[in-house]
PyMOL commands that place a pseudoatom at each C-alpha (Angstrom):
pseudoatom trace, name=CA, resn=UNK, resi=1, chain=A, elem=C, hetatm=0, pos=[26.820, -29.549, 12.502]
pseudoatom trace, name=CA, resn=UNK, resi=2, chain=A, elem=C, hetatm=0, pos=[27.902, -26.189, 13.984]
pseudoatom trace, name=CA, resn=UNK, resi=3, chain=A, elem=C, hetatm=0, pos=[28.102, -23.009, 12.060]
pseudoatom trace, name=CA, resn=UNK, resi=4, chain=A, elem=C, hetatm=0, pos=[31.418, -21.158, 11.985]
pseudoatom trace, name=CA, resn=UNK, resi=5, chain=A, elem=C, hetatm=0, pos=[29.962, -17.641, 11.710]
pseudoatom trace, name=CA, resn=UNK, resi=6, chain=A, elem=C, hetatm=0, pos=[26.697, -16.242, 12.996]
pseudoatom trace, name=CA, resn=UNK, resi=7, chain=A, elem=C, hetatm=0, pos=[25.423, -13.569, 10.677]
pseudoatom trace, name=CA, resn=UNK, resi=8, chain=A, elem=C, hetatm=0, pos=[23.603, -10.754, 12.341]
pseudoatom trace, name=CA, resn=UNK, resi=9, chain=A, elem=C, hetatm=0, pos=[20.136, -9.935, 10.998]
pseudoatom trace, name=CA, resn=UNK, resi=10, chain=A, elem=C, hetatm=0, pos=[21.131, -6.283, 10.633]
pseudoatom trace, name=CA, resn=UNK, resi=11, chain=A, elem=C, hetatm=0, pos=[24.049, -7.334, 8.367]
pseudoatom trace, name=CA, resn=UNK, resi=12, chain=A, elem=C, hetatm=0, pos=[21.813, -9.434, 6.216]
pseudoatom trace, name=CA, resn=UNK, resi=13, chain=A, elem=C, hetatm=0, pos=[18.281, -8.410, 5.884]
pseudoatom trace, name=CA, resn=UNK, resi=14, chain=A, elem=C, hetatm=0, pos=[15.921, -11.212, 6.824]
pseudoatom trace, name=CA, resn=UNK, resi=15, chain=A, elem=C, hetatm=0, pos=[13.570, -12.372, 3.976]
pseudoatom trace, name=CA, resn=UNK, resi=16, chain=A, elem=C, hetatm=0, pos=[10.474, -11.482, 5.973]
pseudoatom trace, name=CA, resn=UNK, resi=17, chain=A, elem=C, hetatm=0, pos=[9.364, -10.319, 9.427]
pseudoatom trace, name=CA, resn=UNK, resi=18, chain=A, elem=C, hetatm=0, pos=[9.839, -12.947, 12.119]
pseudoatom trace, name=CA, resn=UNK, resi=19, chain=A, elem=C, hetatm=0, pos=[8.460, -13.066, 15.633]
pseudoatom trace, name=CA, resn=UNK, resi=20, chain=A, elem=C, hetatm=0, pos=[10.606, -14.201, 18.620]
pseudoatom trace, name=CA, resn=UNK, resi=21, chain=A, elem=C, hetatm=0, pos=[9.211, -14.767, 22.051]
pseudoatom trace, name=CA, resn=UNK, resi=22, chain=A, elem=C, hetatm=0, pos=[12.338, -13.261, 23.480]
pseudoatom trace, name=CA, resn=UNK, resi=23, chain=A, elem=C, hetatm=0, pos=[14.084, -10.931, 21.007]
pseudoatom trace, name=CA, resn=UNK, resi=24, chain=A, elem=C, hetatm=0, pos=[17.171, -10.710, 23.220]
pseudoatom trace, name=CA, resn=UNK, resi=25, chain=A, elem=C, hetatm=0, pos=[17.834, -14.365, 22.613]
pseudoatom trace, name=CA, resn=UNK, resi=26, chain=A, elem=C, hetatm=0, pos=[17.990, -14.037, 18.769]
pseudoatom trace, name=CA, resn=UNK, resi=27, chain=A, elem=C, hetatm=0, pos=[21.667, -15.107, 18.769]
pseudoatom trace, name=CA, resn=UNK, resi=28, chain=A, elem=C, hetatm=0, pos=[21.104, -18.028, 21.114]
pseudoatom trace, name=CA, resn=UNK, resi=29, chain=A, elem=C, hetatm=0, pos=[21.756, -21.403, 19.488]
pseudoatom trace, name=CA, resn=UNK, resi=30, chain=A, elem=C, hetatm=0, pos=[19.084, -23.978, 18.935]
pseudoatom trace, name=CA, resn=UNK, resi=31, chain=A, elem=C, hetatm=0, pos=[19.264, -27.483, 17.498]
pseudoatom trace, name=CA, resn=UNK, resi=32, chain=A, elem=C, hetatm=0, pos=[16.912, -28.212, 14.563]
pseudoatom trace, name=CA, resn=UNK, resi=33, chain=A, elem=C, hetatm=0, pos=[16.409, -31.611, 12.944]
pseudoatom trace, name=CA, resn=UNK, resi=34, chain=A, elem=C, hetatm=0, pos=[15.224, -32.583, 9.513]
pseudoatom trace, name=CA, resn=UNK, resi=35, chain=A, elem=C, hetatm=0, pos=[12.004, -34.455, 10.055]
pseudoatom trace, name=CA, resn=UNK, resi=36, chain=A, elem=C, hetatm=0, pos=[12.632, -36.873, 7.183]
pseudoatom trace, name=CA, resn=UNK, resi=37, chain=A, elem=C, hetatm=0, pos=[16.378, -37.718, 7.616]
pseudoatom trace, name=CA, resn=UNK, resi=38, chain=A, elem=C, hetatm=0, pos=[16.845, -37.016, 11.338]
pseudoatom trace, name=CA, resn=UNK, resi=39, chain=A, elem=C, hetatm=0, pos=[20.023, -34.966, 10.660]
pseudoatom trace, name=CA, resn=UNK, resi=40, chain=A, elem=C, hetatm=0, pos=[20.472, -32.043, 12.942]
pseudoatom trace, name=CA, resn=UNK, resi=41, chain=A, elem=C, hetatm=0, pos=[22.061, -28.554, 12.814]
pseudoatom trace, name=CA, resn=UNK, resi=42, chain=A, elem=C, hetatm=0, pos=[22.597, -25.787, 15.267]
pseudoatom trace, name=CA, resn=UNK, resi=43, chain=A, elem=C, hetatm=0, pos=[21.214, -22.400, 14.162]
pseudoatom trace, name=CA, resn=UNK, resi=44, chain=A, elem=C, hetatm=0, pos=[20.816, -19.054, 15.874]
pseudoatom trace, name=CA, resn=UNK, resi=45, chain=A, elem=C, hetatm=0, pos=[17.209, -18.608, 16.988]
pseudoatom trace, name=CA, resn=UNK, resi=46, chain=A, elem=C, hetatm=0, pos=[16.451, -15.938, 14.307]
pseudoatom trace, name=CA, resn=UNK, resi=47, chain=A, elem=C, hetatm=0, pos=[17.424, -18.486, 11.622]
pseudoatom trace, name=CA, resn=UNK, resi=48, chain=A, elem=C, hetatm=0, pos=[15.224, -21.129, 13.274]
pseudoatom trace, name=CA, resn=UNK, resi=49, chain=A, elem=C, hetatm=0, pos=[12.299, -18.674, 13.074]
pseudoatom trace, name=CA, resn=UNK, resi=50, chain=A, elem=C, hetatm=0, pos=[12.972, -18.205, 9.348]
pseudoatom trace, name=CA, resn=UNK, resi=51, chain=A, elem=C, hetatm=0, pos=[13.144, -22.001, 8.986]
pseudoatom trace, name=CA, resn=UNK, resi=52, chain=A, elem=C, hetatm=0, pos=[9.826, -22.459, 10.796]
pseudoatom trace, name=CA, resn=UNK, resi=53, chain=A, elem=C, hetatm=0, pos=[8.178, -19.748, 8.709]
pseudoatom trace, name=CA, resn=UNK, resi=54, chain=A, elem=C, hetatm=0, pos=[9.314, -21.516, 5.555]
pseudoatom trace, name=CA, resn=UNK, resi=55, chain=A, elem=C, hetatm=0, pos=[7.762, -24.803, 6.745]
pseudoatom trace, name=CA, resn=UNK, resi=56, chain=A, elem=C, hetatm=0, pos=[4.402, -23.062, 7.693]
pseudoatom trace, name=CA, resn=UNK, resi=57, chain=A, elem=C, hetatm=0, pos=[4.419, -21.270, 4.297]
pseudoatom trace, name=CA, resn=UNK, resi=58, chain=A, elem=C, hetatm=0, pos=[4.752, -24.699, 2.588]
pseudoatom trace, name=CA, resn=UNK, resi=59, chain=A, elem=C, hetatm=0, pos=[1.747, -26.019, 4.479]
pseudoatom trace, name=CA, resn=UNK, resi=60, chain=A, elem=C, hetatm=0, pos=[-0.553, -23.053, 3.620]
pseudoatom trace, name=CA, resn=UNK, resi=61, chain=A, elem=C, hetatm=0, pos=[0.728, -22.786, 0.047]
pseudoatom trace, name=CA, resn=UNK, resi=62, chain=A, elem=C, hetatm=0, pos=[2.496, -19.390, 0.218]
pseudoatom trace, name=CA, resn=UNK, resi=63, chain=A, elem=C, hetatm=0, pos=[5.134, -20.301, -2.272]
pseudoatom trace, name=CA, resn=UNK, resi=64, chain=A, elem=C, hetatm=0, pos=[6.365, -16.671, -2.666]
pseudoatom trace, name=CA, resn=UNK, resi=65, chain=A, elem=C, hetatm=0, pos=[7.337, -16.718, 1.001]
pseudoatom trace, name=CA, resn=UNK, resi=66, chain=A, elem=C, hetatm=0, pos=[8.855, -20.214, 0.652]
pseudoatom trace, name=CA, resn=UNK, resi=67, chain=A, elem=C, hetatm=0, pos=[10.991, -19.041, -2.224]
pseudoatom trace, name=CA, resn=UNK, resi=68, chain=A, elem=C, hetatm=0, pos=[12.196, -15.926, -0.381]
pseudoatom trace, name=CA, resn=UNK, resi=69, chain=A, elem=C, hetatm=0, pos=[13.017, -17.984, 2.673]
pseudoatom trace, name=CA, resn=UNK, resi=70, chain=A, elem=C, hetatm=0, pos=[14.889, -20.680, 0.746]
pseudoatom trace, name=CA, resn=UNK, resi=71, chain=A, elem=C, hetatm=0, pos=[16.884, -18.119, -1.165]
pseudoatom trace, name=CA, resn=UNK, resi=72, chain=A, elem=C, hetatm=0, pos=[17.874, -16.349, 2.072]
pseudoatom trace, name=CA, resn=UNK, resi=73, chain=A, elem=C, hetatm=0, pos=[18.703, -19.695, 3.775]
pseudoatom trace, name=CA, resn=UNK, resi=74, chain=A, elem=C, hetatm=0, pos=[20.807, -21.084, 0.953]
pseudoatom trace, name=CA, resn=UNK, resi=75, chain=A, elem=C, hetatm=0, pos=[22.795, -17.838, 0.730]
pseudoatom trace, name=CA, resn=UNK, resi=76, chain=A, elem=C, hetatm=0, pos=[23.521, -17.363, 4.492]
pseudoatom trace, name=CA, resn=UNK, resi=77, chain=A, elem=C, hetatm=0, pos=[23.319, -20.926, 5.912]
pseudoatom trace, name=CA, resn=UNK, resi=78, chain=A, elem=C, hetatm=0, pos=[24.340, -23.016, 2.961]
pseudoatom trace, name=CA, resn=UNK, resi=79, chain=A, elem=C, hetatm=0, pos=[25.410, -26.215, 4.797]
pseudoatom trace, name=CA, resn=UNK, resi=80, chain=A, elem=C, hetatm=0, pos=[22.347, -26.101, 6.959]
pseudoatom trace, name=CA, resn=UNK, resi=81, chain=A, elem=C, hetatm=0, pos=[20.138, -25.486, 3.990]
pseudoatom trace, name=CA, resn=UNK, resi=82, chain=A, elem=C, hetatm=0, pos=[21.302, -28.705, 2.410]
pseudoatom trace, name=CA, resn=UNK, resi=83, chain=A, elem=C, hetatm=0, pos=[20.592, -30.640, 5.745]
pseudoatom trace, name=CA, resn=UNK, resi=84, chain=A, elem=C, hetatm=0, pos=[17.255, -29.146, 6.505]
pseudoatom trace, name=CA, resn=UNK, resi=85, chain=A, elem=C, hetatm=0, pos=[15.595, -27.878, 3.330]
pseudoatom trace, name=CA, resn=UNK, resi=86, chain=A, elem=C, hetatm=0, pos=[17.110, -29.462, 0.232]
for i in range(1, 86): cmd.bond("trace and resi %d" % i, "trace and resi %d" % (i + 1))
show_as sticks, trace
zoom trace
């Protein structure tokens, strides 16, 4: 699944601070798969960082962060949300 429009983090405030190894690559595309269904999506790297932060927050029990991340993801990457996080 490819996204039609890449939102820029400055246009839509990210739900929390993310760390990227190479900030210049934040708009580069990366394929992410749902570990349970095997379905894949292409996302910009900043969205992958948000996805990964959500998954880590689930493991450590930070449900406030999970909720913020899910709300942001469902608003800005709706189709991908249903593939990866629903």
